[in-house]
C-alpha positions as CSV (number, residue, x, y, z in Angstrom):
1,M,-103.0,170.4,177.8
2,C,-106.0,170.1,180.0
3,V,-109.6,169.1,179.7
4,V,-112.6,171.3,180.4
5,N,-116.4,170.8,180.5
6,L,-118.3,173.1,178.2
7,V,-121.8,174.2,177.2
8,E,-121.9,174.7,173.4
9,K,-124.3,176.6,171.3
10,F,-124.5,176.0,167.6
11,G,-126.0,178.3,165.0
12,A,-128.6,177.6,162.3
13,D,-125.6,176.7,160.0
14,E,-124.6,174.0,162.5
15,F,-121.3,175.8,163.2
16,L,-120.2,176.5,166.8
17,E,-121.5,179.9,167.7
18,R,-120.4,180.2,171.3
19,E,-119.2,178.1,174.2
20,W,-118.9,178.5,178.0
21,T,-116.5,176.7,180.3
22,L,-118.2,175.1,183.3
23,P,-116.7,175.1,186.8
24,A,-115.7,171.9,188.6
25,E,-118.7,172.3,191.0
26,V,-121.1,171.1,188.2
27,V,-119.4,167.7,187.8
28,E,-121.4,165.9,190.6
29,P,-124.8,167.3,189.6
30,L,-124.1,166.4,185.9
31,R,-123.2,162.8,186.7
32,G,-126.9,161.8,187.0
33,Q,-127.6,163.3,183.5
34,V,-124.6,162.4,181.3
35,D,-121.9,159.7,181.1
36,M,-118.7,161.0,182.8
37,T,-115.3,159.6,183.4
38,P,-114.2,159.0,187.0
39,E,-112.1,162.2,186.6
40,G,-115.2,164.3,185.9
41,W,-115.0,164.7,182.1
42,I,-118.2,164.4,180.0
43,M,-118.0,161.4,177.6
44,N,-119.2,162.2,174.1
45,E,-121.5,165.2,173.4
46,W,-124.9,165.4,175.0
47,P,-127.9,167.4,173.8
48,M,-129.3,169.9,176.3
49,T,-132.2,168.7,178.4
50,A,-134.3,170.7,180.8
51,A,-132.5,168.9,183.7
52,I,-129.0,169.7,182.3
53,A,-130.0,173.3,181.6
54,A,-131.1,173.8,185.2
55,I,-127.6,172.7,186.4
56,V,-125.5,174.7,183.9
57,Q,-127.6,177.9,183.3
58,P,-125.9,179.9,186.1
59,W,-122.6,179.8,184.1
60,V,-124.1,180.5,180.7
61,G,-124.4,184.1,179.6
62,E,-127.8,183.8,177.8
63,P,-131.0,181.8,178.3
64,I,-130.7,178.2,177.2
65,D,-133.4,177.2,174.6
66,V,-133.7,173.5,175.2
67,E,-136.3,173.1,172.4
68,S,-134.0,174.6,169.7
69,G,-131.7,171.5,169.5
70,S,-128.7,173.9,169.3
71,W,-127.3,173.4,172.8
72,F,-125.0,170.7,174.0
73,V,-122.7,169.8,176.9
74,A,-119.3,168.2,176.2
75,S,-115.6,168.1,177.2
76,A,-112.7,169.4,175.1
77,Q,-109.0,169.5,175.3
78,V,-107.5,172.9,175.5
79,D,-103.8,174.1,175.5
């Protein structure tokens, strides 16, 4: 098991539509925008803001629509 930081996009039906795994290099820039553990994992789920989008956009395969309310950053356990 390991933990990864993610960008999540939800559809109009509120189901997860797509997610992107973020590299470790975004941890320090994100610390000023979201609560993180000392190990670099995002605590809880955070709605996308313009400041967060500016940090994570290079690793997301489509333009982030901050105004939609469909985009979030979070951490998740993976096998």
